KOLTISE-958431 format. One record per residue (C-alpha): residue number from 1; residue in three letters; x, y, z. Coordinates in Angstrom, 2 decimals. Example, Ala and Ser with C-alpha at 12.3 -4.5 7.8 and 13.67 -1.06 7.14 Angstrom:
residues 2
<n = 1; res = ALA; c1 = 12.30; c2 = -4.50; c3 = 7.80>
<n = 2; res = SER; c1 = 13.67; c2 = -1.06; c3 = 7.14>
This chain:
residues 330
<n = 1; res = MET; c1 = 37.67; c2 = 18.59; c3 = -2.97>
<n = 2; res = ARG; c1 = 40.98; c2 = 19.32; c3 = -4.70>
<n = 3; res = ALA; c1 = 39.29; c2 = 18.56; c3 = -8.05>
<n = 4; res = VAL; c1 = 37.07; c2 = 21.64; c3 = -7.91>
<n = 5; res = ILE; c1 = 39.75; c2 = 23.97; c3 = -6.50>
<n = 6; res = VAL; c1 = 41.39; c2 = 25.39; c3 = -9.60>
<n = 7; res = ASP; c1 = 43.96; c2 = 27.41; c3 = -7.67>
<n = 8; res = SER; c1 = 44.72; c2 = 28.32; c3 = -4.08>
<n = 9; res = ALA; c1 = 47.39; c2 = 30.59; c3 = -2.63>
<n = 10; res = ILE; c1 = 48.18; c2 = 33.06; c3 = 0.13>
<n = 11; res = TYR; c1 = 49.24; c2 = 36.53; c3 = -1.03>
<n = 12; res = ARG; c1 = 51.42; c2 = 38.51; c3 = 1.33>
<n = 13; res = ASP; c1 = 52.38; c2 = 42.08; c3 = 0.44>
<n = 14; res = GLY; c1 = 51.26; c2 = 41.46; c3 = -3.13>
<n = 15; res = ARG; c1 = 53.34; c2 = 38.32; c3 = -3.66>
<n = 16; res = ARG; c1 = 52.22; c2 = 34.74; c3 = -3.91>
<n = 17; res = THR; c1 = 53.21; c2 = 32.26; c3 = -1.24>
<n = 18; res = GLU; c1 = 52.14; c2 = 28.67; c3 = -0.98>
<n = 19; res = GLY; c1 = 50.27; c2 = 28.09; c3 = 2.26>
<n = 20; res = PRO; c1 = 48.96; c2 = 24.96; c3 = 3.98>
<n = 21; res = SER; c1 = 46.72; c2 = 22.67; c3 = 1.97>
<n = 22; res = ASP; c1 = 44.09; c2 = 22.72; c3 = 4.71>
<n = 23; res = LEU; c1 = 41.76; c2 = 25.69; c3 = 4.18>
<n = 24; res = SER; c1 = 41.33; c2 = 26.37; c3 = 7.89>
<n = 25; res = ASP; c1 = 45.10; c2 = 26.48; c3 = 8.48>
<n = 26; res = ALA; c1 = 45.65; c2 = 28.61; c3 = 5.37>
<n = 27; res = LEU; c1 = 43.01; c2 = 31.13; c3 = 6.43>
<n = 28; res = ALA; c1 = 44.41; c2 = 31.29; c3 = 9.96>
<n = 29; res = GLU; c1 = 47.90; c2 = 31.90; c3 = 8.57>
<n = 30; res = ALA; c1 = 46.61; c2 = 34.68; c3 = 6.29>
<n = 31; res = ARG; c1 = 44.83; c2 = 36.39; c3 = 9.18>
<n = 32; res = ALA; c1 = 47.75; c2 = 36.01; c3 = 11.58>
<n = 33; res = THR; c1 = 49.95; c2 = 38.68; c3 = 10.00>
<n = 34; res = GLY; c1 = 47.22; c2 = 41.08; c3 = 8.90>
<n = 35; res = ASP; c1 = 48.92; c2 = 41.92; c3 = 5.57>
<n = 36; res = ALA; c1 = 47.96; c2 = 38.74; c3 = 3.71>
<n = 37; res = PHE; c1 = 44.86; c2 = 37.12; c3 = 2.25>
<n = 38; res = LEU; c1 = 43.87; c2 = 33.72; c3 = 0.94>
<n = 39; res = TRP; c1 = 42.44; c2 = 33.41; c3 = -2.60>
<n = 40; res = ILE; c1 = 40.92; c2 = 30.14; c3 = -3.68>
<n = 41; res = GLY; c1 = 39.20; c2 = 29.55; c3 = -7.01>
<n = 42; res = LEU; c1 = 36.58; c2 = 26.86; c3 = -7.58>
<n = 43; res = TYR; c1 = 35.01; c2 = 25.55; c3 = -10.79>
<n = 44; res = GLU; c1 = 31.37; c2 = 24.40; c3 = -10.72>
<n = 45; res = PRO; c1 = 31.41; c2 = 22.83; c3 = -7.24>
<n = 46; res = THR; c1 = 28.60; c2 = 20.61; c3 = -6.05>
<n = 47; res = GLU; c1 = 26.71; c2 = 21.33; c3 = -2.86>
<n = 48; res = LYS; c1 = 28.66; c2 = 18.72; c3 = -0.96>
<n = 49; res = GLU; c1 = 32.00; c2 = 19.99; c3 = -2.25>
<n = 50; res = PHE; c1 = 31.13; c2 = 23.60; c3 = -1.39>
<n = 51; res = ASP; c1 = 29.88; c2 = 22.83; c3 = 2.14>
<n = 52; res = HIS; c1 = 33.42; c2 = 22.66; c3 = 3.52>
<n = 53; res = VAL; c1 = 34.38; c2 = 26.00; c3 = 1.94>
<n = 54; res = SER; c1 = 31.24; c2 = 27.79; c3 = 3.09>
<n = 55; res = ALA; c1 = 31.71; c2 = 26.49; c3 = 6.63>
<n = 56; res = GLU; c1 = 35.37; c2 = 27.54; c3 = 6.81>
<n = 57; res = PHE; c1 = 34.71; c2 = 31.05; c3 = 5.54>
<n = 58; res = ALA; c1 = 31.31; c2 = 31.50; c3 = 7.24>
<n = 59; res = LEU; c1 = 29.57; c2 = 32.33; c3 = 3.96>
<n = 60; res = HIS; c1 = 25.91; c2 = 33.29; c3 = 4.11>
<n = 61; res = PRO; c1 = 23.53; c2 = 30.42; c3 = 3.14>
<n = 62; res = LEU; c1 = 21.63; c2 = 32.58; c3 = 0.64>
<n = 63; res = ALA; c1 = 24.84; c2 = 33.56; c3 = -1.13>
<n = 64; res = VAL; c1 = 26.00; c2 = 29.94; c3 = -1.11>
<n = 65; res = GLU; c1 = 22.70; c2 = 28.87; c3 = -2.69>
<n = 66; res = ASP; c1 = 23.14; c2 = 31.48; c3 = -5.44>
<n = 67; res = ALA; c1 = 26.72; c2 = 30.39; c3 = -6.05>
<n = 68; res = LEU; c1 = 25.72; c2 = 26.75; c3 = -6.44>
<n = 69; res = ASN; c1 = 22.59; c2 = 27.21; c3 = -8.55>
<n = 70; res = ALA; c1 = 24.06; c2 = 29.86; c3 = -10.88>
<n = 71; res = HIS; c1 = 21.64; c2 = 31.52; c3 = -13.36>
<n = 72; res = GLN; c1 = 21.80; c2 = 34.72; c3 = -11.32>
<n = 73; res = ARG; c1 = 21.60; c2 = 38.32; c3 = -12.45>
<n = 74; res = PRO; c1 = 24.69; c2 = 40.47; c3 = -11.84>
<n = 75; res = LYS; c1 = 24.39; c2 = 41.89; c3 = -8.34>
<n = 76; res = LEU; c1 = 26.20; c2 = 43.00; c3 = -5.20>
<n = 77; res = GLU; c1 = 25.06; c2 = 41.89; c3 = -1.75>
<n = 78; res = VAL; c1 = 26.54; c2 = 42.66; c3 = 1.67>
<n = 79; res = TYR; c1 = 26.30; c2 = 40.12; c3 = 4.48>
<n = 80; res = ASP; c1 = 27.64; c2 = 40.18; c3 = 8.03>
<n = 81; res = ASP; c1 = 30.86; c2 = 38.31; c3 = 7.30>
<n = 82; res = SER; c1 = 31.37; c2 = 38.77; c3 = 3.56>
<n = 83; res = LEU; c1 = 30.57; c2 = 40.65; c3 = 0.38>
<n = 84; res = PHE; c1 = 29.00; c2 = 38.68; c3 = -2.47>
<n = 85; res = ALA; c1 = 29.22; c2 = 39.79; c3 = -6.11>
<n = 86; res = VAL; c1 = 27.87; c2 = 38.12; c3 = -9.25>
<n = 87; res = LEU; c1 = 29.24; c2 = 38.93; c3 = -12.70>
<n = 88; res = LYS; c1 = 28.39; c2 = 37.41; c3 = -16.08>
<n = 89; res = PRO; c1 = 31.26; c2 = 37.24; c3 = -18.60>
<n = 90; res = VAL; c1 = 30.26; c2 = 36.93; c3 = -22.26>
<n = 91; res = VAL; c1 = 31.89; c2 = 35.12; c3 = -25.17>
<n = 92; res = TYR; c1 = 30.97; c2 = 35.62; c3 = -28.83>
<n = 93; res = ASP; c1 = 31.62; c2 = 32.76; c3 = -31.25>
<n = 94; res = GLN; c1 = 31.96; c2 = 34.24; c3 = -34.74>
<n = 95; res = LYS; c1 = 31.60; c2 = 30.89; c3 = -36.52>
<n = 96; res = SER; c1 = 28.22; c2 = 30.08; c3 = -34.97>
<n = 97; res = GLY; c1 = 27.21; c2 = 33.71; c3 = -34.39>
<n = 98; res = THR; c1 = 26.17; c2 = 33.02; c3 = -30.80>
<n = 99; res = VAL; c1 = 26.73; c2 = 34.84; c3 = -27.53>
<n = 100; res = THR; c1 = 27.27; c2 = 32.62; c3 = -24.51>
<n = 101; res = THR; c1 = 27.45; c2 = 33.78; c3 = -20.92>
<n = 102; res = GLY; c1 = 29.25; c2 = 32.31; c3 = -17.95>
<n = 103; res = GLU; c1 = 28.94; c2 = 33.26; c3 = -14.29>
<n = 104; res = LEU; c1 = 31.46; c2 = 34.46; c3 = -11.73>
<n = 105; res = MET; c1 = 30.66; c2 = 34.59; c3 = -8.05>
<n = 106; res = VAL; c1 = 33.10; c2 = 36.47; c3 = -5.85>
<n = 107; res = PHE; c1 = 33.08; c2 = 36.29; c3 = -2.04>
<n = 108; res = ILE; c1 = 35.40; c2 = 38.69; c3 = -0.23>
<n = 109; res = GLY; c1 = 35.76; c2 = 39.06; c3 = 3.49>
<n = 110; res = ASP; c1 = 38.30; c2 = 39.24; c3 = 6.27>
<n = 111; res = SER; c1 = 41.56; c2 = 38.18; c3 = 4.58>
<n = 112; res = PHE; c1 = 39.99; c2 = 35.92; c3 = 1.98>
<n = 113; res = VAL; c1 = 38.65; c2 = 35.79; c3 = -1.57>
<n = 114; res = VAL; c1 = 36.59; c2 = 32.89; c3 = -2.87>
<n = 115; res = THR; c1 = 35.73; c2 = 32.81; c3 = -6.56>
<n = 116; res = VAL; c1 = 33.28; c2 = 30.34; c3 = -8.05>
<n = 117; res = ARG; c1 = 33.21; c2 = 29.91; c3 = -11.82>
<n = 118; res = HIS; c1 = 30.43; c2 = 28.49; c3 = -13.99>
<n = 119; res = GLY; c1 = 30.82; c2 = 28.11; c3 = -17.74>
<n = 120; res = GLU; c1 = 33.84; c2 = 28.57; c3 = -19.97>
<n = 121; res = GLY; c1 = 33.77; c2 = 32.33; c3 = -20.49>
<n = 122; res = SER; c1 = 35.42; c2 = 33.34; c3 = -17.23>
<n = 123; res = PRO; c1 = 38.76; c2 = 35.20; c3 = -17.31>
<n = 124; res = LEU; c1 = 39.95; c2 = 34.21; c3 = -13.83>
<n = 125; res = HIS; c1 = 43.20; c2 = 32.55; c3 = -14.81>
<n = 126; res = ALA; c1 = 44.31; c2 = 35.55; c3 = -16.88>
<n = 127; res = VAL; c1 = 43.28; c2 = 37.89; c3 = -14.05>
<n = 128; res = ARG; c1 = 45.30; c2 = 35.94; c3 = -11.49>
<n = 129; res = VAL; c1 = 48.37; c2 = 35.88; c3 = -13.74>
<n = 130; res = ARG; c1 = 48.12; c2 = 39.61; c3 = -14.41>
<n = 131; res = LEU; c1 = 47.70; c2 = 40.43; c3 = -10.72>
<n = 132; res = GLU; c1 = 50.62; c2 = 38.24; c3 = -9.69>
<n = 133; res = ALA; c1 = 52.75; c2 = 40.16; c3 = -12.18>
<n = 134; res = ASP; c1 = 51.79; c2 = 43.46; c3 = -10.51>
<n = 135; res = PRO; c1 = 52.37; c2 = 43.22; c3 = -6.74>
<n = 136; res = LYS; c1 = 51.65; c2 = 46.95; c3 = -6.28>
<n = 137; res = VAL; c1 = 48.00; c2 = 46.31; c3 = -7.13>
<n = 138; res = LEU; c1 = 47.71; c2 = 42.92; c3 = -5.48>
<n = 139; res = LYS; c1 = 49.00; c2 = 44.18; c3 = -2.13>
<n = 140; res = HIS; c1 = 45.71; c2 = 46.08; c3 = -1.68>
<n = 141; res = GLY; c1 = 44.12; c2 = 42.74; c3 = -0.80>
<n = 142; res = PRO; c1 = 40.73; c2 = 41.30; c3 = -1.73>
<n = 143; res = THR; c1 = 39.57; c2 = 44.65; c3 = -3.12>
<n = 144; res = ALA; c1 = 42.24; c2 = 44.42; c3 = -5.81>
<n = 145; res = VAL; c1 = 40.94; c2 = 41.01; c3 = -6.83>
<n = 146; res = LEU; c1 = 37.35; c2 = 42.23; c3 = -7.10>
<n = 147; res = TYR; c1 = 38.49; c2 = 45.26; c3 = -9.10>
<n = 148; res = ALA; c1 = 40.66; c2 = 43.20; c3 = -11.47>
<n = 149; res = ILE; c1 = 37.88; c2 = 40.67; c3 = -12.11>
<n = 150; res = SER; c1 = 35.32; c2 = 43.41; c3 = -12.74>
<n = 151; res = ASP; c1 = 37.72; c2 = 45.27; c3 = -15.02>
<n = 152; res = ALA; c1 = 38.50; c2 = 42.13; c3 = -17.06>
<n = 153; res = VAL; c1 = 34.81; c2 = 41.23; c3 = -17.47>
<n = 154; res = VAL; c1 = 33.80; c2 = 44.74; c3 = -18.52>
<n = 155; res = ASP; c1 = 36.75; c2 = 45.17; c3 = -20.90>
<n = 156; res = HIS; c1 = 35.72; c2 = 41.94; c3 = -22.58>
<n = 157; res = TYR; c1 = 32.20; c2 = 43.37; c3 = -22.95>
<n = 158; res = ILE; c1 = 33.69; c2 = 46.15; c3 = -25.08>
<n = 159; res = ASP; c1 = 35.63; c2 = 43.63; c3 = -27.19>
<n = 160; res = VAL; c1 = 32.52; c2 = 41.54; c3 = -27.80>
<n = 161; res = ALA; c1 = 30.50; c2 = 44.65; c3 = -28.65>
<n = 162; res = ALA; c1 = 33.12; c2 = 45.57; c3 = -31.27>
<n = 163; res = GLU; c1 = 32.91; c2 = 42.08; c3 = -32.79>
<n = 164; res = LEU; c1 = 29.13; c2 = 42.30; c3 = -32.90>
<n = 165; res = GLN; c1 = 29.39; c2 = 45.70; c3 = -34.60>
<n = 166; res = VAL; c1 = 31.55; c2 = 44.22; c3 = -37.38>
<n = 167; res = ASP; c1 = 29.11; c2 = 41.36; c3 = -37.93>
<n = 168; res = LEU; c1 = 26.19; c2 = 43.77; c3 = -37.93>
<n = 169; res = GLU; c1 = 27.81; c2 = 45.82; c3 = -40.68>
<n = 170; res = GLU; c1 = 28.17; c2 = 42.63; c3 = -42.75>
<n = 171; res = LEU; c1 = 24.52; c2 = 41.83; c3 = -42.09>
<n = 172; res = GLU; c1 = 23.51; c2 = 45.33; c3 = -43.21>
<n = 173; res = THR; c1 = 25.44; c2 = 44.88; c3 = -46.46>
<n = 174; res = GLU; c1 = 23.65; c2 = 41.59; c3 = -47.07>
<n = 175; res = VAL; c1 = 20.19; c2 = 42.99; c3 = -46.32>
<n = 176; res = PHE; c1 = 20.53; c2 = 46.02; c3 = -48.60>
<n = 177; res = ALA; c1 = 22.34; c2 = 44.19; c3 = -51.40>
<n = 178; res = PRO; c1 = 20.49; c2 = 43.34; c3 = -54.66>
<n = 179; res = VAL; c1 = 18.22; c2 = 40.33; c3 = -54.49>
<n = 180; res = GLY; c1 = 20.27; c2 = 37.17; c3 = -54.21>
<n = 181; res = ARG; c1 = 20.10; c2 = 33.64; c3 = -52.94>
<n = 182; res = GLY; c1 = 20.65; c2 = 34.71; c3 = -49.33>
<n = 183; res = ALA; c1 = 17.93; c2 = 37.37; c3 = -49.28>
<n = 184; res = ARG; c1 = 15.25; c2 = 34.97; c3 = -48.03>
<n = 185; res = ASN; c1 = 17.24; c2 = 34.15; c3 = -44.88>
<n = 186; res = SER; c1 = 17.97; c2 = 37.78; c3 = -43.96>
<n = 187; res = ALA; c1 = 14.99; c2 = 38.14; c3 = -41.63>
<n = 188; res = GLU; c1 = 15.92; c2 = 34.93; c3 = -39.81>
<n = 189; res = ARG; c1 = 19.51; c2 = 36.11; c3 = -39.42>
<n = 190; res = ILE; c1 = 18.36; c2 = 39.47; c3 = -38.07>
<n = 191; res = TYR; c1 = 16.11; c2 = 37.82; c3 = -35.49>
<n = 192; res = THR; c1 = 18.91; c2 = 35.44; c3 = -34.47>
<n = 193; res = PHE; c1 = 21.37; c2 = 38.33; c3 = -34.18>
<n = 194; res = LYS; c1 = 18.86; c2 = 40.30; c3 = -32.12>
<n = 195; res = ARG; c1 = 18.54; c2 = 37.41; c3 = -29.66>
<n = 196; res = GLN; c1 = 22.33; c2 = 37.37; c3 = -29.23>
<n = 197; res = VAL; c1 = 22.33; c2 = 41.10; c3 = -28.49>
<n = 198; res = LEU; c1 = 19.53; c2 = 40.54; c3 = -25.99>
<n = 199; res = GLU; c1 = 21.61; c2 = 37.85; c3 = -24.26>
<n = 200; res = PHE; c1 = 24.47; c2 = 40.34; c3 = -24.11>
<n = 201; res = ARG; c1 = 22.22; c2 = 43.01; c3 = -22.58>
<n = 202; res = ARG; c1 = 21.03; c2 = 40.61; c3 = -19.89>
<n = 203; res = ALA; c1 = 24.64; c2 = 40.16; c3 = -18.82>
<n = 204; res = ALA; c1 = 25.86; c2 = 43.75; c3 = -19.04>
<n = 205; res = ALA; c1 = 22.93; c2 = 46.02; c3 = -18.15>
<n = 206; res = PRO; c1 = 22.21; c2 = 44.70; c3 = -14.59>
<n = 207; res = LEU; c1 = 25.87; c2 = 45.15; c3 = -13.65>
<n = 208; res = SER; c1 = 25.46; c2 = 48.94; c3 = -13.78>
<n = 209; res = ALA; c1 = 23.90; c2 = 49.21; c3 = -10.32>
<n = 210; res = PRO; c1 = 26.61; c2 = 47.19; c3 = -8.48>
<n = 211; res = MET; c1 = 29.42; c2 = 49.07; c3 = -10.24>
<n = 212; res = ALA; c1 = 27.79; c2 = 52.43; c3 = -9.50>
<n = 213; res = ARG; c1 = 27.53; c2 = 51.46; c3 = -5.84>
<n = 214; res = LEU; c1 = 31.18; c2 = 50.43; c3 = -5.66>
<n = 215; res = ALA; c1 = 32.21; c2 = 53.62; c3 = -7.46>
<n = 216; res = SER; c1 = 30.27; c2 = 56.10; c3 = -5.36>
<n = 217; res = ALA; c1 = 29.82; c2 = 54.81; c3 = -1.81>
<n = 218; res = ALA; c1 = 31.71; c2 = 53.03; c3 = 0.92>
<n = 219; res = VAL; c1 = 31.02; c2 = 49.30; c3 = 0.80>
<n = 220; res = PRO; c1 = 31.98; c2 = 46.88; c3 = 3.58>
<n = 221; res = PHE; c1 = 35.04; c2 = 44.71; c3 = 2.91>
<n = 222; res = VAL; c1 = 36.09; c2 = 47.05; c3 = 0.07>
<n = 223; res = HIS; c1 = 39.08; c2 = 49.37; c3 = 0.48>
<n = 224; res = GLU; c1 = 37.96; c2 = 52.89; c3 = 1.26>
<n = 225; res = HIS; c1 = 40.14; c2 = 54.49; c3 = -1.43>
<n = 226; res = SER; c1 = 39.06; c2 = 52.14; c3 = -4.23>
<n = 227; res = GLN; c1 = 36.17; c2 = 54.25; c3 = -5.58>
<n = 228; res = PRO; c1 = 38.21; c2 = 55.89; c3 = -8.40>
<n = 229; res = PHE; c1 = 39.17; c2 = 52.46; c3 = -9.74>
<n = 230; res = PHE; c1 = 35.62; c2 = 51.16; c3 = -9.71>
<n = 231; res = ARG; c1 = 34.52; c2 = 54.47; c3 = -11.22>
<n = 232; res = ASP; c1 = 36.80; c2 = 53.73; c3 = -14.16>
<n = 233; res = VAL; c1 = 35.26; c2 = 50.27; c3 = -14.52>
<n = 234; res = ASN; c1 = 31.80; c2 = 51.82; c3 = -14.36>
<n = 235; res = ASP; c1 = 32.70; c2 = 54.27; c3 = -17.13>
<n = 236; res = HIS; c1 = 33.79; c2 = 51.37; c3 = -19.34>
<n = 237; res = LEU; c1 = 30.60; c2 = 49.51; c3 = -18.49>
<n = 238; res = MET; c1 = 28.49; c2 = 52.52; c3 = -19.45>
<n = 239; res = ARG; c1 = 30.27; c2 = 52.64; c3 = -22.80>
<n = 240; res = ALA; c1 = 29.67; c2 = 48.93; c3 = -23.35>
<n = 241; res = ASN; c1 = 25.98; c2 = 49.30; c3 = -22.47>
<n = 242; res = GLU; c1 = 25.67; c2 = 52.25; c3 = -24.87>
<n = 243; res = GLN; c1 = 27.21; c2 = 50.14; c3 = -27.62>
<n = 244; res = VAL; c1 = 24.82; c2 = 47.27; c3 = -26.92>
<n = 245; res = GLU; c1 = 21.80; c2 = 49.59; c3 = -26.90>
<n = 246; res = GLY; c1 = 23.00; c2 = 51.12; c3 = -30.17>
<n = 247; res = LEU; c1 = 23.30; c2 = 47.65; c3 = -31.69>
<n = 248; res = ASP; c1 = 19.80; c2 = 46.78; c3 = -30.55>
<n = 249; res = ARG; c1 = 18.30; c2 = 49.98; c3 = -32.00>
<n = 250; res = LEU; c1 = 20.18; c2 = 49.54; c3 = -35.26>
<n = 251; res = LEU; c1 = 19.02; c2 = 45.94; c3 = -35.53>
<n = 252; res = SER; c1 = 15.42; c2 = 47.07; c3 = -35.08>
<n = 253; res = ASP; c1 = 15.93; c2 = 49.67; c3 = -37.83>
<n = 254; res = VAL; c1 = 17.54; c2 = 47.09; c3 = -40.12>
<n = 255; res = LEU; c1 = 14.68; c2 = 44.68; c3 = -39.51>
<n = 256; res = SER; c1 = 12.08; c2 = 47.37; c3 = -40.26>
<n = 257; res = ALA; c1 = 13.94; c2 = 48.39; c3 = -43.40>
<n = 258; res = HIS; c1 = 14.22; c2 = 44.77; c3 = -44.50>
<n = 259; res = LEU; c1 = 10.50; c2 = 44.15; c3 = -44.01>
<n = 260; res = ALA; c1 = 9.69; c2 = 47.33; c3 = -45.93>
<n = 261; res = GLN; c1 = 12.09; c2 = 46.28; c3 = -48.66>
<n = 262; res = MET; c1 = 10.44; c2 = 42.87; c3 = -48.88>
<n = 263; res = GLY; c1 = 7.04; c2 = 44.57; c3 = -49.14>
<n = 264; res = VAL; c1 = 8.26; c2 = 46.73; c3 = -52.03>
<n = 265; res = ARG; c1 = 9.70; c2 = 43.69; c3 = -53.78>
<n = 266; res = GLN; c1 = 6.44; c2 = 41.80; c3 = -53.36>
<n = 267; res = ASN; c1 = 4.53; c2 = 44.75; c3 = -54.81>
<n = 268; res = ASP; c1 = 6.90; c2 = 44.79; c3 = -57.77>
<n = 269; res = ASP; c1 = 6.36; c2 = 41.07; c3 = -58.29>
<n = 270; res = LEU; c1 = 2.59; c2 = 41.48; c3 = -58.08>
<n = 271; res = ARG; c1 = 2.67; c2 = 44.29; c3 = -60.63>
<n = 272; res = LYS; c1 = 4.74; c2 = 42.18; c3 = -63.02>
<n = 273; res = ILE; c1 = 2.38; c2 = 39.24; c3 = -62.61>
<n = 274; res = SER; c1 = -0.62; c2 = 41.51; c3 = -63.15>
<n = 275; res = ALA; c1 = 0.94; c2 = 43.03; c3 = -66.28>
<n = 276; res = TRP; c1 = 1.67; c2 = 39.65; c3 = -67.84>
<n = 277; res = ALA; c1 = -1.79; c2 = 38.40; c3 = -66.91>
<n = 278; res = ALA; c1 = -3.35; c2 = 41.44; c3 = -68.60>
<n = 279; res = MET; c1 = -1.34; c2 = 40.86; c3 = -71.78>
<n = 280; res = ILE; c1 = -2.31; c2 = 37.21; c3 = -71.86>
<n = 281; res = ALA; c1 = -5.98; c2 = 38.05; c3 = -71.22>
<n = 282; res = VAL; c1 = -6.40; c2 = 39.99; c3 = -74.52>
<n = 283; res = PRO; c1 = -5.53; c2 = 37.16; c3 = -76.95>
<n = 284; res = THR; c1 = -7.32; c2 = 34.71; c3 = -74.67>
<n = 285; res = MET; c1 = -10.51; c2 = 36.78; c3 = -74.90>
<n = 286; res = VAL; c1 = -10.32; c2 = 37.13; c3 = -78.69>
<n = 287; res = ALA; c1 = -9.51; c2 = 33.45; c3 = -79.17>
<n = 288; res = GLY; c1 = -12.33; c2 = 32.54; c3 = -76.79>
<n = 289; res = ILE; c1 = -14.83; c2 = 34.57; c3 = -78.78>
<n = 290; res = TYR; c1 = -13.85; c2 = 32.97; c3 = -82.10>
<n = 291; res = GLY; c1 = -13.76; c2 = 29.55; c3 = -80.53>
<n = 292; res = MET; c1 = -17.46; c2 = 29.52; c3 = -79.63>
<n = 293; res = ASN; c1 = -18.42; c2 = 27.92; c3 = -83.02>
<n = 294; res = PHE; c1 = -21.69; c2 = 29.76; c3 = -83.65>
<n = 295; res = ASP; c1 = -23.12; c2 = 29.49; c3 = -87.16>
<n = 296; res = HIS; c1 = -23.56; c2 = 33.20; c3 = -87.68>
<n = 297; res = MET; c1 = -20.39; c2 = 35.10; c3 = -86.73>
<n = 298; res = PRO; c1 = -18.85; c2 = 38.05; c3 = -88.60>
<n = 299; res = GLU; c1 = -15.70; c2 = 37.52; c3 = -90.67>
<n = 300; res = LEU; c1 = -15.87; c2 = 33.72; c3 = -90.45>
<n = 301; res = ARG; c1 = -16.06; c2 = 33.47; c3 = -94.24>
<n = 302; res = TRP; c1 = -13.60; c2 = 36.27; c3 = -94.90>
<n = 303; res = VAL; c1 = -10.29; c2 = 35.08; c3 = -96.36>
<n = 304; res = TRP; c1 = -8.14; c2 = 37.59; c3 = -94.40>
<n = 305; res = ALA; c1 = -9.96; c2 = 37.15; c3 = -91.12>
<n = 306; res = TYR; c1 = -7.39; c2 = 34.80; c3 = -89.54>
<n = 307; res = PRO; c1 = -4.24; c2 = 36.91; c3 = -90.14>
<n = 308; res = VAL; c1 = -6.11; c2 = 40.11; c3 = -89.26>
<n = 309; res = VAL; c1 = -7.21; c2 = 38.68; c3 = -85.91>
<n = 310; res = LEU; c1 = -3.67; c2 = 37.48; c3 = -85.18>
<n = 311; res = LEU; c1 = -2.28; c2 = 40.91; c3 = -85.99>
<n = 312; res = LEU; c1 = -4.97; c2 = 42.51; c3 = -83.83>
<n = 313; res = MET; c1 = -4.04; c2 = 40.32; c3 = -80.84>
<n = 314; res = ALA; c1 = -0.31; c2 = 40.93; c3 = -81.37>
<n = 315; res = GLY; c1 = -0.87; c2 = 44.68; c3 = -81.64>
<n = 316; res = ALA; c1 = -2.97; c2 = 44.78; c3 = -78.46>
<n = 317; res = VAL; c1 = -0.36; c2 = 42.80; c3 = -76.53>
<n = 318; res = TRP; c1 = 2.45; c2 = 45.02; c3 = -77.84>
<n = 319; res = GLY; c1 = 0.51; c2 = 48.14; c3 = -76.89>
<n = 320; res = LEU; c1 = -0.07; c2 = 46.83; c3 = -73.36>
<n = 321; res = PHE; c1 = 3.59; c2 = 45.85; c3 = -73.10>
<n = 322; res = ARG; c1 = 4.75; c2 = 49.36; c3 = -74.06>
<n = 323; res = GLN; c1 = 2.29; c2 = 50.91; c3 = -71.59>
<n = 324; res = PHE; c1 = 3.38; c2 = 48.70; c3 = -68.67>
<n = 325; res = LYS; c1 = 7.04; c2 = 49.22; c3 = -69.55>
<n = 326; res = ARG; c1 = 6.63; c2 = 52.99; c3 = -69.53>
<n = 327; res = ARG; c1 = 5.04; c2 = 52.85; c3 = -66.06>
<n = 328; res = GLY; c1 = 7.74; c2 = 50.60; c3 = -64.65>
<n = 329; res = TRP; c1 = 5.59; c2 = 47.51; c3 = -64.18>
<n = 330; res = LEU; c1 = 7.88; c2 = 45.40; c3 = -66.33>
């Protein structure tokens, strides 16, 4: 059991104190004074490992099932003995150009916080360190933990959106640059980038409803004066969602422009091919006529016939070349 518990401590008046190792005793100690709470963090627990925690804190079976299975949408659910929140942190790897999402499940109730982490993109350690350095915030209890986690996740959304914006500008430069060796892969890169933005939207967009609820209405197990803080988080989330939507629209525009650009380039190539084929067709036709070997053909016995025909073919090709060049086909 200790293997999946990343950290566990009792916080009294905003300061960390080491409580009993037994969860039941630690929770009883936190509830005894009324100004303390127990915060335990778990990393990818199995069903068997989580059974003891869920029994001690009387967590709802449906919330426990969601916490174990992961792959949940961001949401906020209220049960009789606890509040259950799901958040999806995102991480953008610039080298591979991929967006990966983790999952954070937060249970808060009477004098306790239980956090369950899935994936590597969860900022819980940094959140705990920051909160422990600011007892004024931490003394507000489990609500402060939920606020700090939400704030850290949403702030990271904005950072990732900024990184995606920089990469998108580089992609735009590549797409609209003169034809080069990388032009053929531009459409594939745009589609790949668009899938990463879609993954980002799946993490950020559904979180709007839970944050709006926390920011505007009284929620059980959440401090009654916490709405302004969650309202600030919701404002940041709205900005992040606007950035993601802007990226998605711009990617669609870039893709449309790239496809149109490829169509124009193909038309140019077809016109060049057609022009060269037309110039080749003239001497081919003349040579084909004089290569039929009939007995009675004009100018076959004429001494200057051969150079005249060559000059005629060269003049026709030159005339076609000048005409195509003037019209921009070559």
